[in-house]
C-alpha positions in Angstrom: -20.7 -15.6 -13.6 -19.6 -13.5 -10.6 -20.9 -16.0 -8.1 -18.5 -18.7 -9.5 -15.6 -16.3 -8.9 -16.9 -15.8 -5.3 -17.2 -19.5 -4.9 -13.6 -20.0 -5.9 -12.5 -17.3 -3.4 -14.4 -19.0 -0.6 -12.8 -22.3 -1.5 -9.4 -20.8 -1.2 -10.3 -19.3 2.1 -11.3 -22.8 3.2 -7.9 -24.0 2.1 -6.2 -21.4 4.2 -8.4 -22.4 7.2 -7.5 -26.1 6.8 -3.7 -25.4 6.8 -3.7 -22.6 9.3 -3.6 -24.0 12.8 0.1 -24.6 13.4 1.7 -21.8 11.3 -0.8 -19.1 12.5 -0.2 -20.0 16.1 3.6 -20.0 15.5 3.5 -16.6 13.8 1.3 -15.2 16.6 3.8 -16.6 19.2 6.7 -14.8 17.4 4.8 -11.5 17.4 3.9 -11.9 21.1 7.6 -12.6 21.9 8.5 -9.4 20.1 5.9 -7.3 21.8 6.7 -8.8 25.2 10.4 -7.8 24.6 9.4 -4.2 23.5 10.6 -5.0 20.0 9.6 -3.8 16.6 7.7 -5.8 13.9 9.2 -4.9 10.5 6.9 -5.6 7.5 8.0 -5.6 3.9 6.8 -6.2 0.4 7.0 -4.8 -3.1 4.5 -4.2 -5.9 1.0 -5.1 -4.9 2.3 -6.9 -1.8 2.7 -3.3 -0.4 -1.1 -3.5 0.0 -0.4 -6.0 2.8 2.3 -3.8 4.3 -0.3 -1.0 4.5 -2.7 -3.5 6.1 -0.2 -4.0 9.0 0.7 -0.4 9.5 -1.2 2.3 11.5 -4.4 0.3 11.0 -7.5 0.4 13.3 -7.2 -2.8 15.4 -3.7 -3.3 14.2 -0.4 -3.5 16.1 1.3 -0.2 17.0 5.0 -1.4 17.0 5.0 -2.0 13.2 7.6 -0.4 11.0 7.0 -0.7 7.2 10.1 -1.4 5.2 9.7 0.1 1.8 11.0 2.8 -0.6 9.4 4.7 -3.4 10.9 2.8 -6.4 9.1 -0.5 -5.4 5.6 1.2 -5.2 3.6 0.8 -8.4 1.9 4.2 -7.9 5.3 5.9 -8.4 5.8 4.1 -11.7 4.4 0.7 -12.6 7.1 -0.6 -14.9 10.0 0.9 -12.9 8.6 -0.7 -9.7 8.8 -4.2 -11.4 12.4 -3.5 -12.4 13.3 -2.2 -8.9 11.9 -5.4 -7.2 14.3 -7.4 -9.4 17.3 -5.3 -8.7 20.0 -7.1 -6.7 21.1 -5.3 -3.5 18.0 -3.1 -3.0 16.3 -5.4 -0.4 19.5 -6.1 1.5 20.2 -2.3 1.7 16.7 -1.4 3.1 16.9 -4.2 5.7 20.3 -3.1 7.0 19.2 0.5 7.1 16.3 -0.5 9.4 18.8 -2.3 11.6 16.4 -4.9 13.1 17.5 -6.5 16.4 17.2 -10.2 17.4 14.2 -9.5 19.6 12.4 -7.9 16.6 10.6 -9.9 13.9 10.5 -9.4 10.1 7.4 -10.2 8.1 7.8 -10.4 4.4 4.8 -10.5 2.0 5.4 -11.9 -1.5 3.1 -14.1 -3.4 5.8 -15.5 -5.8 8.5 -15.1 -3.2 11.2 -15.3 -5.9 12.3 -11.7 -6.7 15.6 -10.4 -5.2 13.9 -7.6 -3.2 11.8 -9.7 -0.8 14.2 -12.6 -0.8 17.1 -10.4 0.3 15.1 -8.9 3.1 14.2 -12.4 4.4 17.7 -13.7 3.9 19.5 -10.8 5.5 17.2 -10.8 8.5 17.8 -14.5 9.0 21.5 -13.9 8.8 21.2 -11.3 11.5 19.4 -13.8 13.7 16.1 -12.0 13.4 13.0 -14.3 13.1 11.2 -14.1 9.7 7.6 -14.7 9.0 7.1 -15.4 5.2 3.5 -14.7 3.9 3.6 -16.3 0.5 2.0 -18.8 -1.8 4.0 -22.1 -2.0 2.2 -23.1 -5.1 2.9 -19.8 -6.9 6.4 -19.8 -5.7 7.1 -23.3 -7.0 6.1 -22.1 -10.6 7.5 -18.6 -10.5 10.6 -17.4 -12.4 13.7 -17.9 -10.1 15.5 -14.6 -10.1 17.3 -14.9 -6.8 18.3 -18.5 -6.3 16.0 -19.1 -3.4 12.5 -18.2 -2.0 11.5 -16.2 1.0 10.1 -19.4 2.4 13.7 -20.8 2.4 14.8 -18.2 5.0 11.6 -18.1 7.1 11.1 -19.2 10.7 7.4 -19.5 10.0 5.7 -19.8 6.6 2.1 -18.7 6.2 0.8 -20.2 2.9 -1.8 -18.0 1.3 -2.8 -20.7 -1.2 -2.8 -18.2 -4.0 -2.7 -20.0 -7.4 0.1 -19.4 -9.8 -0.6 -16.2 -11.7 -2.8 -14.9 -8.9 -6.1 -15.0 -10.9 -9.0 -17.3 -10.5 -11.7 -16.4 -13.1 -13.0 -17.8 -15.4 -12.2 -21.5 -14.9 -10.4 -23.4 -16.2 -8.4 -20.7 -18.1 -8.3 -17.9 -15.5 -7.4 -14.4 -16.6 -8.9 -12.1 -14.0 -9.9 -12.0 -10.3 -6.6 -11.6 -8.4 -6.9 -13.0 -4.9 -3.5 -12.4 -3.2 -4.7 -9.3 -1.3 -7.9 -11.0 -0.1 -6.1 -14.1 1.1 -3.2 -12.3 2.6 -5.4 -9.9 4.5 -7.5 -12.9 5.8 -4.4 -14.7 7.0 -3.1 -11.6 8.8 -6.5 -11.2 10.5 -6.2 -14.8 11.7 -2.8 -14.1 13.1 -3.9 -11.0 14.9 -6.9 -12.9 16.4 -4.6 -15.7 17.6 -2.2 -13.2 19.0 -5.0 -11.6 20.9 -6.0 -14.9 22.4 -2.4 -15.7 23.4 -1.9 -12.3 25.0 -5.2 -12.5 26.9 -4.2 -15.9 28.3 -1.0 -14.2 29.6 -2.8 -11.2 30.9 -0.9 -8.9 28.5 -2.6 -5.9 26.9 -1.6 -5.6 23.3 -0.5 -2.2 21.9 -3.4 -1.8 19.4 -4.4 1.2 17.4 -8.0 2.5 17.8 -9.7 4.1 14.8 -9.2 7.8 14.9 -12.8 8.2 13.5 -14.5 6.9 16.7 -14.9 9.0 19.9 -11.7 8.8 22.0 -9.6 7.3 19.3 -7.1 10.1 19.0 -6.7 10.2 22.8 -6.1 6.4 23.0 -3.5 6.5 20.2 -1.6 9.4 21.6 0.2 7.2 24.1 1.2 4.7 21.4 2.5 7.5 19.2 4.6 8.8 22.1 5.9 5.3 22.8 6.8 4.1 19.3 7.2 7.4 17.3 10.9 7.8 18.2 11.6 4.3 16.8 9.3 4.3 13.8 9.9 7.3 11.6 7.1 6.4 9.3 4.6 7.3 12.0 5.6 10.9 11.4 5.7 12.0 15.0 7.6 15.3 15.3 10.9 14.9 17.1 12.3 17.5 19.5 15.4 18.8 17.9 16.0 21.6 20.4 
């Protein structure tokens, strides 16, 4: 029944809560360091993990200095089967990371439930090589059982690991032989919300005002966002702010 699926999701949310204190605080501290240094938060993922990249980018209540790292081939909407192949293609992740040219005062956040395909692993590994802190949002249980296509996991290259507790295969219903009810987006979004809340607490304690987007569908939202667009538009092309080429 549907309520048993809901119960399982709530149990997994409780697992995330039990394990969250240290890693969530550490992740929030990294983000605060980047914001304090006027850096950029680069977020990456492929396949359905791109849902989490969207969650971080240009989102009401979300951080303004976020640049999504992605390209059309890894988006399922542009071709489901080709996107799976693209995520497994060696060199693609490293190329997109180097094109973004993150700096040591930036941070890279990589979302990948299995954490084993070359695309996300290369992004995490190359960022670490460049001395850029990496936050891996992954499932350690799923990663332990996933096919190893890159020789390492994103967790192996991370400064901080946020464990989503997603079960291998992602699905939770029906028990004991689950075949539907994927939970990676629910748990990933929940974890990211916890990180933002912790970040807000840390910033408030410092007296620092976070650069947060306001919904453009509430009075004054567009006006409040205008300053953030002017501040970050030149460094985040995905914001689509026109540049003066005259």
